[in-house]
C-alpha atoms as an extended CHARMM CRD file, in Angstrom:
* protein
*
       202  EXT
         1         1  ALA       CA             75.8810000000      -49.2650000000       -6.2020000000  PROA      1               0.0000000000
         2         2  VAL       CA             77.5610000000      -47.5370000000       -3.1790000000  PROA      2               0.0000000000
         3         3  CYS       CA             75.4470000000      -47.2770000000       -0.0620000000  PROA      3               0.0000000000
         4         4  PRO       CA             74.8000000000      -43.7600000000        1.2640000000  PROA      4               0.0000000000
         5         5  SER       CA             76.9940000000      -42.7070000000        4.0480000000  PROA      5               0.0000000000
         6         6  GLU       CA             75.6460000000      -42.9270000000        7.5330000000  PROA      6               0.0000000000
         7         7  ALA       CA             76.1430000000      -39.0690000000        7.9380000000  PROA      7               0.0000000000
         8         8  GLY       CA             73.4640000000      -38.5900000000        5.3790000000  PROA      8               0.0000000000
         9         9  ALA       CA             75.1920000000      -37.5650000000        2.3060000000  PROA      9               0.0000000000
        10        10  ALA       CA             75.0920000000      -39.9680000000       -0.5630000000  PROA      10              0.0000000000
        11        11  PRO       CA             78.1280000000      -39.9750000000       -2.8530000000  PROA      11              0.0000000000
        12        12  ALA       CA             77.6830000000      -38.2980000000       -6.1270000000  PROA      12              0.0000000000
        13        13  ASP       CA             77.5650000000      -41.4520000000       -8.2490000000  PROA      13              0.0000000000
        14        14  TRP       CA             75.1170000000      -43.3070000000       -5.8650000000  PROA      14              0.0000000000
        15        15  LYS       CA             72.0370000000      -44.7480000000       -7.6810000000  PROA      15              0.0000000000
        16        16  LEU       CA             69.3240000000      -47.1280000000       -6.4660000000  PROA      16              0.0000000000
        17        17  PRO       CA             70.3200000000      -50.6480000000       -7.6800000000  PROA      17              0.0000000000
        18        18  TRP       CA             67.6430000000      -50.7010000000      -10.4210000000  PROA      18              0.0000000000
        19        19  ALA       CA             68.5650000000      -47.0010000000      -11.4700000000  PROA      19              0.0000000000
        20        20  ALA       CA             72.2860000000      -48.0100000000      -11.9280000000  PROA      20              0.0000000000
        21        21  ALA       CA             71.0820000000      -50.7220000000      -14.0590000000  PROA      21              0.0000000000
        22        22  ASN       CA             68.8390000000      -48.3830000000      -16.5090000000  PROA      22              0.0000000000
        23        23  GLU       CA             71.3990000000      -45.1820000000      -16.8900000000  PROA      23              0.0000000000
        24        24  GLU       CA             69.4350000000      -44.1430000000      -20.0290000000  PROA      24              0.0000000000
        25        25  ALA       CA             66.1870000000      -44.4980000000      -18.5260000000  PROA      25              0.0000000000
        26        26  THR       CA             66.7810000000      -42.6520000000      -15.3470000000  PROA      26              0.0000000000
        27        27  SER       CA             69.2310000000      -40.0130000000      -16.3900000000  PROA      27              0.0000000000
        28        28  CYS       CA             67.0470000000      -36.8140000000      -16.3200000000  PROA      28              0.0000000000
        29        29  PRO       CA             64.0810000000      -36.7490000000      -13.3990000000  PROA      29              0.0000000000
        30        30  VAL       CA             61.0590000000      -34.7520000000      -14.3740000000  PROA      30              0.0000000000
        31        31  LYS       CA             58.5740000000      -33.0860000000      -12.1370000000  PROA      31              0.0000000000
        32        32  CYS       CA             54.9870000000      -32.4190000000      -13.3310000000  PROA      32              0.0000000000
        33        33  ARG       CA             53.5140000000      -29.2750000000      -12.0430000000  PROA      33              0.0000000000
        34        34  CYS       CA             51.0720000000      -31.0500000000       -9.4800000000  PROA      34              0.0000000000
        35        35  GLY       CA             54.3850000000      -32.1200000000       -7.6560000000  PROA      35              0.0000000000
        36        36  GLU       CA             54.6660000000      -35.7870000000       -8.6390000000  PROA      36              0.0000000000
        37        37  THR       CA             58.0350000000      -36.4320000000       -9.6840000000  PROA      37              0.0000000000
        38        38  PHE       CA             59.0630000000      -39.0080000000      -12.5740000000  PROA      38              0.0000000000
        39        39  CYS       CA             62.5450000000      -40.9270000000      -13.0980000000  PROA      39              0.0000000000
        40        40  SER       CA             62.7160000000      -39.7980000000      -16.8210000000  PROA      40              0.0000000000
        41        41  GLN       CA             60.6540000000      -37.9910000000      -19.7310000000  PROA      41              0.0000000000
        42        42  ALA       CA             59.8690000000      -41.1500000000      -21.1070000000  PROA      42              0.0000000000
        43        43  CYS       CA             58.5090000000      -42.6430000000      -17.5040000000  PROA      43              0.0000000000
        44        44  PHE       CA             56.4230000000      -39.4010000000      -17.6190000000  PROA      44              0.0000000000
        45        45  ASP       CA             55.3350000000      -39.6350000000      -21.0570000000  PROA      45              0.0000000000
        46        46  THR       CA             54.4550000000      -43.2390000000      -20.4040000000  PROA      46              0.0000000000
        47        47  SER       CA             52.4540000000      -43.2510000000      -17.0640000000  PROA      47              0.0000000000
        48        48  ALA       CA             49.0880000000      -41.7690000000      -18.4310000000  PROA      48              0.0000000000
        49        49  HSD       CA             49.6150000000      -39.1310000000      -15.4010000000  PROA      49              0.0000000000
        50        50  LEU       CA             48.4270000000      -36.3480000000      -17.6160000000  PROA      50              0.0000000000
        51        51  SER       CA             45.1240000000      -37.8480000000      -17.9420000000  PROA      51              0.0000000000
        52        52  LEU       CA             44.4770000000      -37.9350000000      -14.0550000000  PROA      52              0.0000000000
        53        53  CYS       CA             46.4580000000      -34.5960000000      -13.0590000000  PROA      53              0.0000000000
        54        54  VAL       CA             44.3510000000      -31.7310000000      -11.6760000000  PROA      54              0.0000000000
        55        55  ALA       CA             47.3140000000      -29.5950000000      -12.5550000000  PROA      55              0.0000000000
        56        56  GLU       CA             45.9680000000      -29.5610000000      -16.1390000000  PROA      56              0.0000000000
        57        57  LEU       CA             42.7970000000      -28.1800000000      -15.0960000000  PROA      57              0.0000000000
        58        58  SER       CA             41.6450000000      -24.5210000000      -15.3130000000  PROA      58              0.0000000000
        59        59  ASP       CA             41.5720000000      -22.3530000000      -12.1970000000  PROA      59              0.0000000000
        60        60  GLU       CA             38.3360000000      -21.2560000000      -13.2790000000  PROA      60              0.0000000000
        61        61  GLY       CA             35.5610000000      -23.6180000000      -12.2230000000  PROA      61              0.0000000000
        62        62  VAL       CA             37.9600000000      -26.3410000000      -11.1640000000  PROA      62              0.0000000000
        63        63  GLU       CA             35.5960000000      -27.7400000000       -8.3960000000  PROA      63              0.0000000000
        64        64  ASP       CA             32.8380000000      -28.4230000000      -11.1490000000  PROA      64              0.0000000000
        65        65  ALA       CA             35.3080000000      -30.4920000000      -13.2430000000  PROA      65              0.0000000000
        66        66  PRO       CA             34.9650000000      -34.1680000000      -13.5640000000  PROA      66              0.0000000000
        67        67  LEU       CA             38.3020000000      -34.7840000000      -12.7020000000  PROA      67              0.0000000000
        68        68  PHE       CA             38.4510000000      -32.7550000000       -9.5210000000  PROA      68              0.0000000000
        69        69  ARG       CA             34.9380000000      -34.3310000000       -8.4730000000  PROA      69              0.0000000000
        70        70  PHE       CA             36.1700000000      -37.5950000000       -9.2010000000  PROA      70              0.0000000000
        71        71  LYS       CA             39.6070000000      -37.3430000000       -6.9610000000  PROA      71              0.0000000000
        72        72  THR       CA             37.4060000000      -35.6010000000       -4.1510000000  PROA      72              0.0000000000
        73        73  HSD       CA             35.0760000000      -38.3430000000       -4.2660000000  PROA      73              0.0000000000
        74        74  ALA       CA             37.8820000000      -40.8010000000       -4.0990000000  PROA      74              0.0000000000
        75        75  LEU       CA             39.7220000000      -39.1870000000       -1.1350000000  PROA      75              0.0000000000
        76        76  GLN       CA             36.2840000000      -38.6570000000        0.6610000000  PROA      76              0.0000000000
        77        77  THR       CA             35.2170000000      -42.3520000000        0.3430000000  PROA      77              0.0000000000
        78        78  ASN       CA             37.7950000000      -45.1360000000       -0.7520000000  PROA      78              0.0000000000
        79        79  GLU       CA             41.3000000000      -44.3840000000       -2.4760000000  PROA      79              0.0000000000
        80        80  LEU       CA             41.1520000000      -47.9030000000       -4.3140000000  PROA      80              0.0000000000
        81        81  TYR       CA             38.9800000000      -45.8150000000       -6.7470000000  PROA      81              0.0000000000
        82        82  LEU       CA             42.3160000000      -43.7680000000       -7.6680000000  PROA      82              0.0000000000
        83        83  LEU       CA             44.1350000000      -46.9110000000       -8.2790000000  PROA      83              0.0000000000
        84        84  ALA       CA             41.6330000000      -48.3020000000      -10.5130000000  PROA      84              0.0000000000
        85        85  GLY       CA             41.2390000000      -44.9530000000      -12.3060000000  PROA      85              0.0000000000
        86        86  LYS       CA             45.1210000000      -44.9520000000      -13.1260000000  PROA      86              0.0000000000
        87        87  THR       CA             44.8330000000      -48.5800000000      -14.1200000000  PROA      87              0.0000000000
        88        88  ILE       CA             42.1810000000      -47.6700000000      -16.8190000000  PROA      88              0.0000000000
        89        89  ALA       CA             43.9690000000      -44.2140000000      -17.7050000000  PROA      89              0.0000000000
        90        90  ARG       CA             47.0660000000      -46.1460000000      -18.4610000000  PROA      90              0.0000000000
        91        91  MET       CA             45.1990000000      -48.8770000000      -20.5890000000  PROA      91              0.0000000000
        92        92  ALA       CA             43.4070000000      -46.2370000000      -22.4630000000  PROA      92              0.0000000000
        93        93  LEU       CA             47.1580000000      -44.6470000000      -23.3060000000  PROA      93              0.0000000000
        94        94  LEU       CA             48.2710000000      -47.9680000000      -24.4990000000  PROA      94              0.0000000000
        95        95  VAL       CA             45.4490000000      -48.3340000000      -26.9100000000  PROA      95              0.0000000000
        96        96  ASP       CA             45.3990000000      -44.6370000000      -28.0460000000  PROA      96              0.0000000000
        97        97  SER       CA             49.3400000000      -44.9910000000      -28.6300000000  PROA      97              0.0000000000
        98        98  GLY       CA             48.9360000000      -47.9270000000      -31.0690000000  PROA      98              0.0000000000
        99        99  ASP       CA             51.4430000000      -49.9470000000      -28.6680000000  PROA      99              0.0000000000
       100       100  GLN       CA             48.7850000000      -52.3280000000      -28.0130000000  PROA      100             0.0000000000
       101       101  GLN       CA             46.1370000000      -52.4080000000      -31.0730000000  PROA      101             0.0000000000
       102       102  ASP       CA             43.7340000000      -55.0170000000      -29.4160000000  PROA      102             0.0000000000
       103       103  CYS       CA             42.1670000000      -53.7360000000      -26.3210000000  PROA      103             0.0000000000
       104       104  PHE       CA             42.2340000000      -57.0520000000      -24.8520000000  PROA      104             0.0000000000
       105       105  ASP       CA             45.9960000000      -57.0270000000      -24.9130000000  PROA      105             0.0000000000
       106       106  SER       CA             45.7640000000      -54.1390000000      -22.5130000000  PROA      106             0.0000000000
       107       107  LEU       CA             43.6180000000      -56.0360000000      -20.3780000000  PROA      107             0.0000000000
       108       108  PHE       CA             45.5370000000      -59.4150000000      -20.5380000000  PROA      108             0.0000000000
       109       109  PRO       CA             47.7140000000      -58.8150000000      -17.4540000000  PROA      109             0.0000000000
       110       110  LEU       CA             44.4680000000      -58.1540000000      -15.3170000000  PROA      110             0.0000000000
       111       111  LEU       CA             42.1100000000      -60.8590000000      -16.3800000000  PROA      111             0.0000000000
       112       112  SER       CA             43.6990000000      -63.5040000000      -14.3930000000  PROA      112             0.0000000000
       113       113  MET       CA             42.7430000000      -61.5320000000      -11.0650000000  PROA      113             0.0000000000
       114       114  ILE       CA             39.2440000000      -60.5540000000      -12.0460000000  PROA      114             0.0000000000
       115       115  GLY       CA             36.2440000000      -62.1120000000      -10.5320000000  PROA      115             0.0000000000
       116       116  GLU       CA             33.1080000000      -60.9290000000       -8.9220000000  PROA      116             0.0000000000
       117       117  PRO       CA             32.4210000000      -57.2090000000       -8.4670000000  PROA      117             0.0000000000
       118       118  TRP       CA             33.5910000000      -55.8400000000       -5.2230000000  PROA      118             0.0000000000
       119       119  TRP       CA             30.1640000000      -55.2450000000       -3.7490000000  PROA      119             0.0000000000
       120       120  SER       CA             29.1450000000      -58.7110000000       -4.1210000000  PROA      120             0.0000000000
       121       121  PHE       CA             31.3180000000      -60.0110000000       -1.4870000000  PROA      121             0.0000000000
       122       122  THR       CA             32.6620000000      -57.0290000000        0.9500000000  PROA      122             0.0000000000
       123       123  LEU       CA             31.3310000000      -57.1250000000        4.5890000000  PROA      123             0.0000000000
       124       124  PRO       CA             30.9540000000      -54.2890000000        6.6870000000  PROA      124             0.0000000000
       125       125  ASP       CA             33.5300000000      -53.4650000000        9.2030000000  PROA      125             0.0000000000
       126       126  ASP       CA             33.4870000000      -54.1820000000       12.6810000000  PROA      126             0.0000000000
       127       127  ARG       CA             32.4640000000      -50.6320000000       13.4260000000  PROA      127             0.0000000000
       128       128  GLU       CA             29.3180000000      -50.7600000000       11.0850000000  PROA      128             0.0000000000
       129       129  VAL       CA             28.4200000000      -54.4280000000       11.7340000000  PROA      129             0.0000000000
       130       130  VAL       CA             26.1970000000      -53.4650000000       14.6330000000  PROA      130             0.0000000000
       131       131  ASN       CA             24.2380000000      -50.6830000000       12.4030000000  PROA      131             0.0000000000
       132       132  VAL       CA             24.0450000000      -52.0420000000        9.0850000000  PROA      132             0.0000000000
       133       133  THR       CA             22.9520000000      -55.4130000000        7.4440000000  PROA      133             0.0000000000
       134       134  VAL       CA             25.2550000000      -56.9110000000        4.9420000000  PROA      134             0.0000000000
       135       135  GLU       CA             22.6950000000      -56.3220000000        2.2000000000  PROA      135             0.0000000000
       136       136  ALA       CA             22.5000000000      -52.5830000000        2.9440000000  PROA      136             0.0000000000
       137       137  HSD       CA             26.3550000000      -52.2210000000        3.1190000000  PROA      137             0.0000000000
       138       138  ARG       CA             26.5760000000      -53.8470000000       -0.5020000000  PROA      138             0.0000000000
       139       139  GLU       CA             24.0090000000      -51.5100000000       -1.7620000000  PROA      139             0.0000000000
       140       140  SER       CA             25.7600000000      -48.7160000000       -0.2280000000  PROA      140             0.0000000000
       141       141  LEU       CA             28.9720000000      -49.3470000000       -1.8900000000  PROA      141             0.0000000000
       142       142  GLN       CA             27.6570000000      -50.5280000000       -5.1960000000  PROA      142             0.0000000000
       143       143  LYS       CA             26.1390000000      -46.9870000000       -5.3890000000  PROA      143             0.0000000000
       144       144  GLN       CA             29.4280000000      -45.3350000000       -4.2760000000  PROA      144             0.0000000000
       145       145  ALA       CA             31.4780000000      -47.1100000000       -6.5940000000  PROA      145             0.0000000000
       146       146  LEU       CA             29.2720000000      -46.3110000000       -9.3960000000  PROA      146             0.0000000000
       147       147  GLU       CA             29.3610000000      -42.4690000000       -8.7660000000  PROA      147             0.0000000000
       148       148  SER       CA             33.1860000000      -42.9480000000       -8.7670000000  PROA      148             0.0000000000
       149       149  LEU       CA             32.9680000000      -44.6860000000      -12.3420000000  PROA      149             0.0000000000
       150       150  HSD       CA             30.5180000000      -41.8650000000      -13.6260000000  PROA      150             0.0000000000
       151       151  LEU       CA             32.9320000000      -39.1850000000      -12.6310000000  PROA      151             0.0000000000
       152       152  LEU       CA             36.0130000000      -41.1760000000      -13.9200000000  PROA      152             0.0000000000
       153       153  ARG       CA             34.1090000000      -41.6310000000      -17.3060000000  PROA      153             0.0000000000
       154       154  LEU       CA             33.2650000000      -38.0180000000      -17.5810000000  PROA      154             0.0000000000
       155       155  ALA       CA             37.0770000000      -37.0840000000      -16.6040000000  PROA      155             0.0000000000
       156       156  LEU       CA             38.6890000000      -39.4810000000      -19.1100000000  PROA      156             0.0000000000
       157       157  LYS       CA             36.6320000000      -38.1730000000      -21.7290000000  PROA      157             0.0000000000
       158       158  ALA       CA             37.3500000000      -34.6870000000      -20.9950000000  PROA      158             0.0000000000
       159       159  GLN       CA             40.9430000000      -34.9160000000      -20.5240000000  PROA      159             0.0000000000
       160       160  GLY       CA             42.0540000000      -38.8060000000      -21.5210000000  PROA      160             0.0000000000
       161       161  PRO       CA             43.4580000000      -40.2850000000      -24.7640000000  PROA      161             0.0000000000
       162       162  LYS       CA             40.5070000000      -39.7100000000      -27.0030000000  PROA      162             0.0000000000
       163       163  GLN       CA             40.8920000000      -42.7650000000      -29.1040000000  PROA      163             0.0000000000
       164       164  GLY       CA             41.9090000000      -45.1160000000      -26.3770000000  PROA      164             0.0000000000
       165       165  VAL       CA             39.0190000000      -43.9740000000      -24.1820000000  PROA      165             0.0000000000
       166       166  SER       CA             36.4830000000      -44.3330000000      -27.1080000000  PROA      166             0.0000000000
       167       167  ARG       CA             37.7190000000      -48.3250000000      -27.6240000000  PROA      167             0.0000000000
       168       168  LEU       CA             37.8130000000      -49.1630000000      -23.8890000000  PROA      168             0.0000000000
       169       169  GLU       CA             34.3710000000      -48.0020000000      -23.7950000000  PROA      169             0.0000000000
       170       170  GLN       CA             33.3610000000      -49.9060000000      -27.0780000000  PROA      170             0.0000000000
       171       171  ALA       CA             34.9520000000      -52.9860000000      -25.2460000000  PROA      171             0.0000000000
       172       172  GLY       CA             33.1390000000      -52.4150000000      -22.1980000000  PROA      172             0.0000000000
       173       173  VAL       CA             35.9890000000      -51.5870000000      -19.7920000000  PROA      173             0.0000000000
       174       174  LEU       CA             33.9710000000      -48.5690000000      -18.8300000000  PROA      174             0.0000000000
       175       175  ASP       CA             30.8730000000      -50.1430000000      -17.6510000000  PROA      175             0.0000000000
       176       176  SER       CA             29.6840000000      -51.1440000000      -14.0920000000  PROA      176             0.0000000000
       177       177  THR       CA             30.7060000000      -54.8800000000      -14.5480000000  PROA      177             0.0000000000
       178       178  PHE       CA             34.2050000000      -54.2420000000      -15.4990000000  PROA      178             0.0000000000
       179       179  TRP       CA             34.5760000000      -51.4920000000      -12.9000000000  PROA      179             0.0000000000
       180       180  GLY       CA             33.2730000000      -53.6700000000      -10.1500000000  PROA      180             0.0000000000
       181       181  ALA       CA             35.5010000000      -56.4620000000      -10.9190000000  PROA      181             0.0000000000
       182       182  LEU       CA             38.4190000000      -54.5690000000      -11.2300000000  PROA      182             0.0000000000
       183       183  LEU       CA             38.0720000000      -52.9230000000       -7.8980000000  PROA      183             0.0000000000
       184       184  GLY       CA             36.9650000000      -56.8730000000       -6.4780000000  PROA      184             0.0000000000
       185       185  SER       CA             40.2320000000      -57.9240000000       -7.8630000000  PROA      185             0.0000000000
       186       186  PHE       CA             42.4670000000      -54.8900000000       -6.0740000000  PROA      186             0.0000000000
       187       187  GLN       CA             40.5530000000      -55.8280000000       -2.8060000000  PROA      187             0.0000000000
       188       188  ILE       CA             40.7470000000      -59.4460000000       -2.6750000000  PROA      188             0.0000000000
       189       189  ASN       CA             44.4940000000      -59.5080000000       -3.8390000000  PROA      189             0.0000000000
       190       190  ASN       CA             45.3290000000      -56.6660000000       -1.5220000000  PROA      190             0.0000000000
       191       191  PHE       CA             46.7750000000      -54.9820000000       -4.4870000000  PROA      191             0.0000000000
       192       192  GLY       CA             49.6910000000      -52.5220000000       -3.9720000000  PROA      192             0.0000000000
       193       193  ILE       CA             52.9710000000      -51.2480000000       -5.0460000000  PROA      193             0.0000000000
       194       194  LEU       CA             56.3170000000      -52.3000000000       -3.7310000000  PROA      194             0.0000000000
       195       195  GLY       CA             59.6960000000      -50.7130000000       -4.1980000000  PROA      195             0.0000000000
       196       196  GLU       CA             63.1250000000      -50.1670000000       -2.4150000000  PROA      196             0.0000000000
       197       197  ALA       CA             63.3630000000      -46.7520000000       -0.8670000000  PROA      197             0.0000000000
       198       198  ALA       CA             65.9460000000      -44.4960000000       -1.3360000000  PROA      198             0.0000000000
       199       199  ASN       CA             66.8900000000      -44.7180000000        2.1220000000  PROA      199             0.0000000000
       200       200  PHE       CA             66.8930000000      -48.4570000000        2.3630000000  PROA      200             0.0000000000
       201       201  CYS       CA             69.8510000000      -49.2380000000        4.0800000000  PROA      201             0.0000000000
       202       202  TYR       CA             70.2780000000      -46.3220000000        6.6400000000  PROA      202             0.0000000000
């Protein structure tokens, strides 16, 4: 791959290293109505994005929609709920599509990380420690996390892949124990996404 010029104009054939190696998968970017962009239609279709996309909601009564309330709640409290919600939506899509018939196949990549529920080990930050006990902090966080789970469950039932959501629910993935452990695994592993930026060599 050729690095973009210092003048800021990339050559017409310039691509990210991983994109250059996957011409077919990245040949036609797709932009959702919400503004999020995907490298291809295949990427968009397999991302489970539509299960949690507010652009799919009707304008009428949108503020009362479970998905809108789930996202608003997460943005007002902790964005970790958004990452966990995307993870479960993706699992539901895999189960629903038949790519992974066994629910536990879609769970397997997470099982090595999952341990105690988030609210069983979290501590108040320096700003809170004077005004709240550890027990009160954990109780408050558990209540907040369970409210998030309740809204996510309603949102996925309304907008997610029906069979996948139903099977995950039967497997216990949409209960408080798994939700707390999933959040805890993300928190304790400082889970995030790492990738090369398009301007990596400027």
